[in-house]
C-alpha positions, 0 to 999 in steps of 0.5 A: 499500500502506498500513501502520499505524505504531505509537508509543510515546506514543498519539495523542490520541483523537478528540472522540467518544473513538474511538482514532486510528491513523497511517496511512502510505500508501506510494505518492508524494504525487501519487498520494494517498500521505502520512501520515494519521490516522484513527479510526472517525468522522473522518480528516485529509488525506494529508501528507508528514510525520507532524507536519503530519498530527498538527497537523492532528488536534490541531486538528480534535479539540482540547477546548474551552478553558473561559473563564477567569474574571477574578481578583479585584483584587489588593490593593496594601497589606494592611489596616491596623488602625485606632487609635482616637485621640481629643482 
């Protein structure tokens, strides 16, 4: 028997934007039961606890991280005014 579990904060949607839902299969683990997260296009494997299923889901559907641009080198000393000295 499966049941859908609701959470106070929503689960991150999949990379295609489908809403994710937490499913708990009440059969024992050796019979294919456990916690899983699914949407219209993908699903995780069954896990003994929800945290592992959520970690797999986030790894599958994390947004690609943009490469950070290298920061410009910091100036150690502020620009000093040049004095016009002559002899």
